[in-house]
N, CA, C and O of each residue as an XYZ file, in Angstrom:
804
protein
N      47.203    -22.302     25.188
C      48.604    -22.659     25.364
C      49.464    -21.396     25.466
O      50.370    -21.320     26.297
N      49.178    -20.421     24.630
C      49.928    -19.156     24.637
C      49.807    -18.492     26.007
O      50.809    -18.087     26.597
N      48.594    -18.382     26.503
C      48.372    -17.719     27.796
C      49.054    -18.474     28.938
O      49.592    -17.862     29.861
N      49.026    -19.800     28.868
C      49.683    -20.617     29.901
C      51.178    -20.315     29.954
O      51.737    -20.104     31.030
N      51.821    -20.294     28.789
C      53.259    -20.027     28.727
C      53.574    -18.586     29.132
O      54.571    -18.326     29.805
N      52.721    -17.661     28.718
C      52.934    -16.250     29.070
C      52.890    -16.075     30.586
O      53.752    -15.415     31.166
N      51.876    -16.671     31.226
C      51.746    -16.563     32.686
C      52.906    -17.253     33.398
O      53.420    -16.752     34.398
N      53.309    -18.401     32.873
C      54.419    -19.147     33.485
C      55.710    -18.325     33.447
O      56.388    -18.182     34.464
N      56.044    -17.793     32.287
C      57.290    -17.030     32.159
C      57.235    -15.715     32.931
O      58.243    -15.273     33.482
N      56.080    -15.100     32.971
C      55.953    -13.847     33.737
C      56.219    -14.099     35.220
O      56.973    -13.370     35.865
N      55.583    -15.147     35.745
C      55.751    -15.493     37.160
C      57.199    -15.882     37.459
O      57.787    -15.415     38.434
N      57.768    -16.746     36.606
C      59.146    -17.216     36.809
C      60.147    -16.071     36.691
O      61.160    -16.036     37.389
N      59.843    -15.142     35.798
C      60.751    -14.015     35.557
C      60.792    -13.076     36.760
O      61.859    -12.600     37.149
N      59.632    -12.817     37.341
C      59.572    -11.953     38.541
C      60.411    -12.566     39.663
O      61.146    -11.860     40.354
N      60.295    -13.886     39.837
C      61.090    -14.577     40.861
C      62.586    -14.474     40.565
O      63.395    -14.241     41.463
N      62.937    -14.652     39.291
C      64.343    -14.627     38.889
C      64.951    -13.236     39.095
O      66.091    -13.113     39.543
N      64.196    -12.204     38.771
C      64.668    -10.827     38.960
C      64.864    -10.533     40.453
O      65.826     -9.874     40.848
N      63.923    -11.040     41.280
C      64.018    -10.835     42.729
C      65.260    -11.495     43.314
O      65.915    -10.932     44.191
N      65.582    -12.691     42.826
C      66.693    -13.456     43.409
C      68.051    -13.155     42.762
O      69.075    -13.153     43.446
N      68.064    -12.899     41.440
C      69.343    -12.755     40.737
C      69.566    -11.369     40.116
O      70.677    -11.047     39.695
N      68.524    -10.567     40.064
C      68.649     -9.235     39.473
C      68.292     -9.230     37.993
O      68.310    -10.272     37.338
N      67.970     -8.055     37.475
C      67.500     -7.909     36.092
C      68.576     -8.288     35.069
O      68.255     -8.824     34.008
N      69.839     -8.015     35.374
C      70.929     -8.291     34.416
C      71.016     -9.771     34.067
O      71.212    -10.127     32.905
N      70.871    -10.639     35.076
C      70.997    -12.078     34.848
C      69.713    -12.702     34.297
O      69.707    -13.864     33.890
N      68.637    -11.932     34.288
C      67.355    -12.454     33.804
C      67.197    -12.297     32.291
O      66.222    -12.777     31.714
N      68.169    -11.615     31.643
C      68.053    -11.320     30.206
C      67.875    -12.545     29.337
O      67.030    -12.551     28.442
N      68.663    -13.589     29.586
C      68.583    -14.817     28.795
C      67.209    -15.465     28.959
O      66.642    -15.994     28.004
N      66.690    -15.416     30.167
C      65.379    -16.009     30.454
C      64.262    -15.252     29.728
O      63.291    -15.844     29.257
N      64.428    -13.929     29.652
C      63.454    -13.101     28.916
C      63.426    -13.522     27.447
O      62.358    -13.703     26.863
N      64.621    -13.676     26.856
C      64.710    -14.085     25.446
C      64.098    -15.462     25.220
O      63.432    -15.700     24.213
N      64.335    -16.375     26.179
C      63.754    -17.718     26.062
C      62.230    -17.654     26.060
O      61.573    -18.322     25.262
N      61.674    -16.843     26.964
C      60.218    -16.693     27.034
C      59.646    -16.114     25.754
O      58.622    -16.585     25.259
N      60.305    -15.088     25.212
C      59.849    -14.472     23.962
C      59.904    -15.468     22.801
O      59.006    -15.512     21.960
N      60.975    -16.267     22.771
C      61.122    -17.277     21.716
C      59.979    -18.286     21.770
O      59.380    -18.611     20.744
N      59.680    -18.782     22.977
C      58.600    -19.769     23.135
C      57.258    -19.187     22.689
O      56.484    -19.860     22.008
N      56.987    -17.955     23.068
C      55.710    -17.321     22.690
C      55.619    -17.126     21.185
O      54.554    -17.299     20.592
N      56.747    -16.761     20.565
C      56.760    -16.597     19.105
C      56.527    -17.936     18.410
O      55.817    -18.005     17.407
N      57.125    -18.996     18.947
C      56.942    -20.330     18.360
C      55.485    -20.780     18.464
O      54.950    -21.369     17.525
N      54.841    -20.506     19.596
C      53.432    -20.877     19.760
C      52.570    -20.139     18.742
O      51.640    -20.712     18.176
N      52.886    -18.856     18.510
C      52.141    -18.086     17.497
C      52.265    -18.744     16.127
O      51.294    -18.803     15.371
N      53.448    -19.234     15.810
C      53.669    -19.893     14.520
C      52.903    -21.205     14.450
O      52.091    -21.416     13.549
N      53.170    -22.078     15.405
C      52.507    -23.387     15.435
C      52.809    -24.035     16.790
O      53.977    -24.212     17.135
N      51.779    -24.392     17.561
C      51.997    -24.978     18.893
C      52.874    -26.229     18.877
O      53.479    -26.570     19.893
N      52.947    -26.911     17.741
C      53.756    -28.133     17.666
C      55.255    -27.841     17.774
O      56.039    -28.752     18.039
N      55.665    -26.584     17.574
C      57.075    -26.227     17.693
C      57.575    -26.306     19.139
O      58.776    -26.429     19.377
N      56.664    -26.234     20.087
C      57.032    -26.228     21.507
C      57.450    -27.613     22.000
O      58.309    -27.728     22.874
N      56.846    -28.661     21.443
C      57.131    -30.045     21.873
C      56.887    -30.225     23.369
O      57.709    -30.795     24.085
N      55.741    -29.726     23.820
C      55.340    -29.855     25.220
C      54.651    -31.205     25.412
O      53.600    -31.460     24.823
N      55.245    -32.062     26.234
C      54.714    -33.422     26.429
C      53.378    -33.420     27.173
O      52.590    -34.355     27.037
N      53.125    -32.381     27.952
C      51.911    -32.350     28.777
C      50.682    -31.878     28.007
O      49.556    -32.138     28.432
N      50.872    -31.200     26.900
C      49.713    -30.719     26.137
C      49.745    -31.278     24.717
O      50.804    -31.386     24.098
N      48.586    -31.623     24.226
C      48.474    -32.154     22.864
C      48.417    -30.975     21.893
O      47.410    -30.273     21.807
N      49.497    -30.775     21.178
C      49.591    -29.624     20.278
C      48.763    -29.845     19.016
O      48.794    -30.918     18.414
N      48.030    -28.819     18.633
C      47.232    -28.882     17.412
C      47.941    -28.127     16.292
O      48.880    -27.368     16.534
N      47.489    -28.342     15.095
C      48.055    -27.663     13.921
C      47.791    -26.169     14.021
O      46.684    -25.745     14.352
N      48.808    -25.381     13.734
C      48.694    -23.934     13.869
C      47.824    -23.300     12.799
O      47.728    -23.797     11.677
N      47.189    -22.185     13.168
C      46.280    -21.492     12.255
C      47.043    -20.868     11.077
O      46.484    -20.726      9.990
N      48.299    -20.500     11.281
C      49.061    -19.884     10.193
C      49.240    -20.851      9.029
O      49.112    -20.468      7.867
N      49.537    -22.103      9.351
C      49.710    -23.108      8.301
C      48.392    -23.340      7.566
O      48.370    -23.465      6.341
N      47.308    -23.396      8.313
C      45.987    -23.599      7.695
C      45.644    -22.428      6.780
O      45.153    -22.630      5.669
N      45.901    -21.201      7.242
C      45.607    -20.005      6.441
C      46.495    -19.930      5.200
O      46.030    -19.597      4.110
N      47.765    -20.242      5.379
C      48.712    -20.200      4.266
C      48.308    -21.208      3.187
O      48.328    -20.893      1.997
N      47.945    -22.413      3.608
C      47.524    -23.455      2.661
C      46.252    -23.040      1.933
O      46.112    -23.259      0.730
N      45.323    -22.435      2.680
C      44.081    -21.957      2.057
C      44.388    -20.890      1.007
O      43.834    -20.906     -0.092
N      45.282    -19.959      1.364
C      45.686    -18.902      0.423
C      46.251    -19.503     -0.863
O      45.903    -19.084     -1.967
N      47.124    -20.485     -0.698
C      47.771    -21.108     -1.865
C      46.729    -21.798     -2.741
O      46.735    -21.641     -3.962
N      45.841    -22.559     -2.116
C      44.868    -23.350     -2.880
C      43.798    -22.485     -3.545
O      43.361    -22.775     -4.659
N      43.377    -21.412     -2.851
C      42.259    -20.610     -3.346
C      42.681    -19.426     -4.215
O      41.975    -19.057     -5.154
N      43.833    -18.834     -3.900
C      44.146    -17.537     -4.502
C      45.374    -17.488     -5.394
O      45.569    -16.512     -6.119
N      46.200    -18.516     -5.355
C      47.495    -18.376     -6.021
C      47.356    -18.330     -7.549
O      48.049    -17.556     -8.210
N      46.472    -19.149     -8.107
C      46.241    -19.113     -9.559
C      47.523    -19.236    -10.351
O      48.253    -20.217    -10.214
N      47.804    -18.227    -11.192
C      49.039    -18.194    -11.979
C      50.169    -17.457    -11.255
O      51.250    -17.266    -11.812
N      49.914    -17.050    -10.022
C      50.915    -16.285     -9.278
C      51.956    -17.212     -8.643
O      51.750    -18.418     -8.508
N      53.067    -16.609     -8.265
C      54.104    -17.338     -7.539
C      54.395    -16.608     -6.226
O      54.372    -15.378     -6.171
N      54.668    -17.383     -5.170
C      54.862    -16.770     -3.865
C      56.129    -17.232     -3.174
O      56.562    -18.376     -3.316
N      56.717    -16.304     -2.416
C      57.825    -16.621     -1.525
C      57.269    -16.672     -0.108
O      56.525    -15.785      0.310
N      57.637    -17.719      0.626
C      57.193    -17.870      2.017
C      58.430    -17.898      2.905
O      59.252    -18.810      2.814
N      58.554    -16.885      3.768
C      59.726    -16.762      4.645
C      59.358    -17.073      6.092
O      58.314    -16.645      6.583
N      60.225    -17.819      6.765
C      60.101    -18.000      8.215
C      61.487    -17.970      8.835
O      62.463    -18.389      8.212
N      61.571    -17.477     10.057
C      62.839    -17.470     10.775
C      63.181    -18.876     11.251
O      64.353    -19.219     11.409
N      62.136    -19.700     11.481
C      62.327    -21.024     12.070
C      62.314    -22.117     10.996
O      61.315    -22.293     10.300
N      63.412    -22.841     10.866
C      63.440    -23.942      9.888
C      62.461    -25.043     10.289
O      61.950    -25.759      9.428
N      62.192    -25.184     11.602
C      61.200    -26.170     12.052
C      59.803    -25.805     11.538
O      58.997    -26.681     11.224
N      59.535    -24.512     11.457
C      58.245    -24.066     10.918
C      58.162    -24.370      9.423
O      57.131    -24.823      8.926
N      59.255    -24.118      8.720
C      59.280    -24.443      7.287
C      59.059    -25.943      7.077
O      58.413    -26.345      6.109
N      59.593    -26.769      7.978
C      59.407    -28.228      7.876
C      57.934    -28.592      8.029
O      57.438    -29.464      7.316
N      57.232    -27.938      8.946
C      55.800    -28.191      9.125
C      55.004    -27.737      7.899
O      54.053    -28.401      7.487
N      55.401    -26.601      7.321
C      54.730    -26.119      6.102
C      54.971    -27.101      4.953
O      54.065    -27.383      4.168
N      56.194    -27.617      4.863
C      56.512    -28.618      3.821
C      55.594    -29.828      3.947
O      55.048    -30.309      2.954
N      55.428    -30.317      5.177
C      54.555    -31.476      5.415
C      53.135    -31.190      4.936
O      52.491    -32.043      4.325
N      52.655    -29.983      5.219
C      51.298    -29.596      4.831
C      51.168    -29.520      3.308
O      50.175    -29.973      2.738
N      52.175    -28.947      2.662
C      52.146    -28.863      1.196
C      52.204    -30.246      0.570
O      51.522    -30.513     -0.419
N      53.021    -31.131      1.145
C      53.101    -32.513      0.657
C      51.739    -33.204      0.773
O      51.306    -33.902     -0.144
N      51.068    -32.997      1.917
C      49.741    -33.603      2.141
C      48.736    -33.136      1.097
O      47.846    -33.885      0.694
N      48.891    -31.889      0.667
C      47.944    -31.308     -0.291
C      48.450    -31.361     -1.739
O      47.881    -30.726     -2.626
N      49.535    -32.132     -1.967
C      50.104    -32.300     -3.315
C      50.437    -30.971     -3.989
O      50.215    -30.794     -5.187
N      50.973    -30.043     -3.198
C      51.390    -28.751     -3.736
C      52.906    -28.778     -3.914
O      53.645    -29.017     -2.959
N      53.361    -28.534     -5.129
C      54.807    -28.553     -5.405
C      55.447    -27.250     -4.933
O      54.815    -26.194     -4.934
N      56.709    -27.348     -4.530
C      57.398    -26.181     -3.994
C      58.909    -26.330     -4.136
O      59.420    -27.421     -4.387
N      59.608    -25.218     -3.971
C      61.066    -25.218     -3.840
C      61.400    -24.880     -2.399
O      60.569    -24.341     -1.669
N      62.632    -25.202     -1.991
C      62.997    -25.026     -0.583
C      64.453    -24.589     -0.450
O      65.330    -25.046     -1.183
N      64.685    -23.680      0.521
C      66.047    -23.193      0.743
C      66.190    -22.743      2.198
O      65.380    -21.963      2.698
N      67.231    -23.244      2.870
C      67.555    -22.729      4.193
C      69.070    -22.599      4.326
O      69.792    -22.751      3.340
N      69.555    -22.320      5.529
C      70.977    -22.087      5.739
C      71.852    -23.284      5.423
O      73.046    -23.131      5.167
N      71.265    -24.483      5.440
C      72.025    -25.700      5.159
C      72.074    -26.066      3.685
O      72.732    -27.037      3.311
N      71.391    -25.306      2.846
C      71.369    -25.583      1.409
C      72.698    -25.146      0.787
O      73.142    -24.016      0.991
N      73.328    -26.045      0.031
C      74.617    -25.717     -0.599
C      74.420    -24.692     -1.711
O      73.306    -24.486     -2.193
N      75.510    -24.059     -2.109
C      75.458    -23.024     -3.152
C      74.908    -23.587     -4.464
O      74.143    -22.917     -5.158
N      75.298    -24.818     -4.801
C      74.827    -25.452     -6.042
C      73.328    -25.734     -5.956
O      72.577    -25.421     -6.880
N      72.895    -26.331     -4.834
C      71.460    -26.619     -4.653
C      70.643    -25.338     -4.624
O      69.524    -25.281     -5.135
N      71.214    -24.330     -4.026
C      70.558    -23.016     -3.950
C      70.247    -22.489     -5.348
O      69.126    -22.062     -5.626
N      71.242    -22.524     -6.217
C      71.064    -22.056     -7.587
C      70.060    -22.919     -8.345
O      69.249    -22.410     -9.118
N      70.122    -24.237     -8.113
C      69.177    -25.154     -8.758
C      67.740    -24.825     -8.367
O      66.853    -24.775     -9.219
N      67.514    -24.600     -7.058
C      66.165    -24.296     -6.571
C      65.646    -22.981     -7.164
O      64.472    -22.869     -7.517
N      66.532    -21.998     -7.268
C      66.147    -20.708     -7.857
C      65.738    -20.889     -9.316
O      64.717    -20.354     -9.747
N      66.533    -21.642    -10.075
C      66.234    -21.855    -11.496
C      64.928    -22.625    -11.694
O      64.144    -22.308    -12.588
N      64.700    -23.635    -10.856
C      63.441    -24.407    -10.943
C      62.251    -23.483    -10.695
O      61.274    -23.502    -11.443
N      62.343    -22.674     -9.640
C      61.242    -21.775     -9.294
C      61.004    -20.742    -10.394
O      59.859    -20.449    -10.741
N      62.074    -20.200    -10.932
C      61.960    -19.163    -11.952
C      61.415    -19.704    -13.281
O      60.708    -18.998    -14.000
N      61.746    -20.952    -13.598
C      61.466    -21.478    -14.943
C      60.254    -22.404    -15.035
O      59.602    -22.459    -16.078
N      59.944    -23.126    -13.971
C      58.868    -24.128    -14.061
C      57.527    -23.535    -13.611
O      57.368    -23.139    -12.456
N      56.584    -23.483    -14.526
C      55.302    -22.825    -14.260
C      54.466    -23.543    -13.213
O      53.639    -22.922    -12.546
N      54.676    -24.859    -13.061
C      53.847    -25.612    -12.097
C      54.322    -25.443    -10.644
O      53.643    -25.881     -9.715
N      55.481    -24.812    -10.453
C      55.981    -24.546     -9.097
C      55.558    -23.135     -8.703
O      56.024    -22.154     -9.282
N      54.666    -23.042     -7.708
C      54.117    -21.744     -7.312
C      54.645    -21.238     -5.973
O      54.445    -20.073     -5.629
N      55.318    -22.106     -5.215
C      55.704    -21.754     -3.845
C      57.194    -21.976     -3.639
O      57.750    -22.988     -4.066
N      57.834    -21.014     -2.977
C      59.246    -21.156     -2.603
C      59.344    -20.899     -1.103
O      59.098    -19.783     -0.646
N      59.706    -21.935     -0.332
C      59.887    -21.810      1.112
C      61.344    -21.443      1.399
O      62.262    -22.119      0.934
N      61.547    -20.380      2.159
C      62.903    -19.865      2.386
C      63.055    -19.443      3.841
O      62.184    -18.770      4.392
N      64.160    -19.839      4.462
C      64.428    -19.335      5.811
C      64.844    -17.870      5.695
O      65.564    -17.485      4.774
N      64.382    -17.072      6.634
C      64.528    -15.610      6.531
C      65.982    -15.178      6.386
O      66.295    -14.329      5.552
N      66.863    -15.749      7.182
C      68.266    -15.332      7.140
C      68.965    -15.832      5.881
O      69.796    -15.121      5.316
N      68.645    -17.035      5.434
C      69.286    -17.590      4.234
C      68.822    -16.879      2.967
O      69.552    -16.832      1.976
N      67.615    -16.329      2.996
C      67.059    -15.729      1.780
C      67.183    -14.230      1.696
O      66.637    -13.606      0.786
N      67.903    -13.643      2.647
C      67.988    -12.184      2.677
C      68.828    -11.577      1.571
O      68.572    -10.454      1.135
N      69.836    -12.318      1.114
C      70.745    -11.758      0.102
C      71.028    -12.767     -1.007
O      70.893    -13.976     -0.819
N      71.426    -12.242     -2.169
C      71.933    -13.087     -3.244
C      70.911    -13.880     -4.028
O      71.279    -14.788     -4.773
N      69.634    -13.559     -3.880
C      68.608    -14.282     -4.634
C      67.873    -13.330     -5.560
O      67.500    -12.225     -5.166
N      67.669    -13.769     -6.794
C      66.932    -12.989     -7.777
C      65.690    -13.792     -8.151
O      65.768    -14.735     -8.939
N      64.536    -13.412     -7.579
C      63.312    -14.211     -7.739
C      62.197    -13.350     -8.328
O      61.178    -13.095     -7.685
N      62.413    -12.918     -9.543
C      61.485    -11.973    -10.180
C      60.172    -12.607    -10.629
O      59.231    -11.890    -10.969
N      60.090    -13.939    -10.637
C      58.836    -14.593    -11.027
C      57.784    -14.482     -9.925
O      56.587    -14.597    -10.189
N      58.234    -14.257     -8.689
C      57.296    -14.165     -7.561
C      56.639    -12.796     -7.519
O      57.286    -11.777     -7.762
N      55.350    -12.780     -7.210
C      54.686    -11.498     -7.006
C      53.918    -11.449     -5.683
O      53.279    -10.444     -5.371
N      53.982    -12.547     -4.899
C      53.422    -12.569     -3.551
C      54.525    -12.963     -2.572
O      55.306    -13.875     -2.840
N      54.583    -12.271     -1.438
C      55.553    -12.594     -0.397
C      54.805    -12.733      0.931
O      54.015    -11.863      1.301
N      55.058    -13.826      1.637
C      54.468    -14.039      2.958
C      55.583    -14.143      3.999
O      56.447    -15.015      3.912
N      55.551    -13.248      4.981
C      56.447    -13.340      6.137
C      55.647    -14.045      7.225
O      54.741    -13.454      7.812
N      55.978    -15.305      7.496
C      55.171    -16.110      8.425
C      55.329    -15.631      9.860
O      54.361    -15.624     10.620
N      56.545    -15.229     10.241
C      56.757    -14.728     11.602
C      57.550    -13.429     11.543
O      58.610    -13.391     10.917
N      57.067    -12.364     12.178
C      57.762    -11.077     12.093
C      59.103    -11.127     12.823
O      59.240    -11.815     13.834
N      60.078    -10.404     12.313
C      61.408    -10.364     12.903
C      61.609     -8.999     13.537
O      61.038     -8.013     13.072
N      62.418     -8.926     14.599
C      62.627     -7.671     15.335
C      63.128     -6.553     14.426
O      62.744     -5.394     14.580
N      63.986     -6.913     13.485
C      64.620     -5.905     12.638
C      63.867     -5.795     11.307
O      63.913     -6.726     10.503
N      63.172     -4.672     11.059
C      62.402     -4.542      9.815
C      63.272     -4.594      8.559
O      62.790     -4.958      7.486
N      64.556     -4.231      8.686
C      65.460     -4.244      7.526
C      65.661     -5.665      7.003
O      65.805     -5.866      5.798
N      65.672     -6.660      7.911
C      65.837     -8.065      7.510
C      64.631     -8.515      6.689
O      64.782     -9.189      5.670
N      63.437     -8.140      7.138
C      62.218     -8.474      6.388
C      62.229     -7.783      5.024
O      61.861     -8.385      4.015
N      62.651     -6.524      4.999
C      62.659     -5.781      3.735
C      63.622     -6.403      2.735
O      63.341     -6.453      1.538
N      64.760     -6.876      3.232
C      65.723     -7.567      2.358
C      65.077     -8.794      1.725
O      65.284     -9.077      0.545
N      64.292     -9.519      2.522
C      63.619    -10.713      2.013
C      62.614    -10.339      0.922
O      62.566    -10.968     -0.134
N      61.818     -9.314      1.190
C      60.819     -8.861      0.215
C      61.499     -8.367     -1.065
O      60.978     -8.537     -2.167
N      62.668     -7.755     -0.896
C      63.402     -7.202     -2.040
C      63.918     -8.265     -3.008
O      64.382     -7.928     -4.097
N      63.844     -9.560     -2.624
C      64.246    -10.626     -3.560
C      63.418    -10.562     -4.838
O      63.875    -10.977     -5.903
N      62.199    -10.040     -4.727
C      61.314     -9.956     -5.899
C      61.534     -8.665     -6.682
O      61.226     -8.597     -7.872
N      62.068     -7.643     -6.014
C      62.263     -6.338     -6.652
C      63.632     -6.282     -7.330
O      64.516     -5.552     -6.882
N      63.808     -7.029     -8.379
C      65.085     -7.057     -9.086
C      64.875     -6.609    -10.529
O      63.744     -6.412    -10.974
N      65.966     -6.454    -11.242
C      65.887     -6.109    -12.664
C      65.124     -7.222    -13.384
O      65.444     -8.400    -13.222
N      64.138     -6.859    -14.162
C      63.343     -7.847    -14.884
C      61.961     -8.072    -14.273
O      61.128     -8.760    -14.862
N      61.716     -7.501    -13.106
C      60.407     -7.666    -12.472
C      59.366     -6.799    -13.170
O      59.541     -5.587    -13.302
N      58.270     -7.436    -13.620
C      57.227     -6.708    -14.346
C      55.930     -6.604    -13.546
O      55.041     -5.831    -13.903
N      55.818     -7.380    -12.465
C      54.561     -7.453    -11.715
C      54.576     -6.573    -10.468
O      55.630     -6.225     -9.937
N      53.358     -6.223    -10.017
C      53.224     -5.575     -8.720
C      53.477     -6.633     -7.649
O      53.114     -7.796     -7.830
N      54.096     -6.239     -6.536
C      54.414     -7.173     -5.462
C      53.456     -6.957     -4.295
O      53.254     -5.829     -3.846
N      52.872     -8.044     -3.814
C      52.011     -8.000     -2.639
C      52.734     -8.720     -1.504
O      53.031     -9.910     -1.607
N      53.014     -7.994     -0.420
C      53.731     -8.589      0.716
C      52.814     -8.618      1.932
O      52.185     -7.616      2.271
N      52.745     -9.779      2.585
C      51.889     -9.972      3.748
C      52.701    -10.453      4.937
O      53.606    -11.275      4.796
N      52.366     -9.931      6.114
C      52.918    -10.443      7.362
C      51.806    -11.189      8.089
O      50.699    -10.673      8.237
N      52.101    -12.392      8.537
C      51.107    -13.194      9.256
C      51.307    -12.955     10.755
O      52.312    -13.368     11.334
N      50.333    -12.283     11.370
C      50.451    -11.852     12.761
C      49.300    -12.414     13.591
O      48.138    -12.331     13.193
N      49.637    -12.989     14.752
C      48.598    -13.432     15.689
C      48.160    -12.238     16.536
O      48.978    -11.555     17.154
N      46.859    -12.010     16.545
C      46.291    -10.878     17.290
C      46.515    -11.056     18.795
O      46.516    -12.175     19.307
N      46.702     -9.941     19.486
C      46.878     -9.918     20.952
C      48.023    -10.815     21.413
O      47.904    -11.533     22.406
N      49.117    -10.764     20.687
C      50.273    -11.599     21.036
C      51.551    -10.770     20.972
O      51.524     -9.588     20.632
N      52.662    -11.406     21.302
C      53.972    -10.753     21.234
C      54.275    -10.292     19.805
O      55.055     -9.361     19.602
N      53.658    -10.945     18.817
C      53.892    -10.547     17.420
C      53.391     -9.128     17.153
O      54.019     -8.380     16.404
N      52.274     -8.758     17.756
C      51.796     -7.382     17.603
C      52.778     -6.396     18.212
O      52.978     -5.303     17.682
N      53.393     -6.782     19.328
C      54.405     -5.926     19.982
C      55.629     -5.770     19.069
O      56.229     -4.698     19.008
N      55.990     -6.840     18.365
C      57.125     -6.768     17.435
C      56.833     -5.770     16.314
O      57.695     -4.981     15.929
N      55.610     -5.819     15.801
C      55.216     -4.874     14.742
C      55.297     -3.437     15.250
O      55.777     -2.550     14.544
N      54.826     -3.210     16.478
C      54.900     -1.869     17.066
C      56.352     -1.419     17.205
O      56.682     -0.259     16.960
N      57.220     -2.363     17.605
C      58.643     -2.063     17.743
C      59.266     -1.736     16.383
O      60.081     -0.821     16.262
N      58.866     -2.505     15.360
C      59.346     -2.239     13.995
C      58.973     -0.829     13.552
O      59.797     -0.092     13.010
N      57.709     -0.470     13.793
C      57.219      0.852     13.376
C      57.974      1.968     14.098
O      58.263      3.018     13.525
N      58.286      1.713     15.378
C      59.050      2.680     16.166
C      60.456      2.840     15.576
O      60.953      3.957     15.430
N      61.091      1.711     15.238
C      62.431      1.745     14.643
C      62.426      2.504     13.316
O      63.315      3.306     13.030
N      61.386      2.222     12.510
C      61.283      2.864     11.199
C      61.137      4.382     11.347
O      61.743      5.144     10.594
N      60.327      4.817     12.323
C      60.097      6.255     12.513
C      61.366      6.944     13.007
O      61.631      8.094     12.658
N      62.159      6.224     13.834
C      63.421      6.791     14.323
C      64.427      6.921     13.188
O      65.135      7.923     13.090
N      64.488      5.897     12.321
C      65.472      5.903     11.229
C      65.155      6.973     10.179
O      66.054      7.426      9.471
N      63.904      7.372     10.074
C      63.521      8.434      9.139
C      63.994      9.768      9.664
O      63.772     10.796      9.025
């Protein structure tokens, strides 16, 4: 599915540049990149009527990690796409795994409630958070594992998310993981991040 979409957008983009010029093709480039990133996360995000979308490998791997390795640990799971978080929620529900949840639509009161539940209740091991909503104002020192489900162009945004665990009162070592699909646009994003980081130094 990834290769099909990549070839389609590449071909369509060349035509668009030929007819309208590179300046007007910018929006189309972003659309193509978005679709490819969504496929990396989970093919079901595309909602393509012509192809039967299967469950994404990231969700399967994340669930396996939680079931096999989490033990007494607590983890934060960040995604840029709220639709992806919804699919992860469904998977956790299927596997009877309790979790907390927060995205841009969560009210300030609910936000605080979810933080307190995660921090205080030992049976809650997972906190699902949208990347932009969870970048600031959260103190989650009970977590010692962080999973970035989809890499973001700006490494500073990811670092802000990881820093939710690095607050006053944190006693544990923090393990942060990025879930990357090999040979995909996600690898290019990582390369771009590394380039940005080297320039900023």
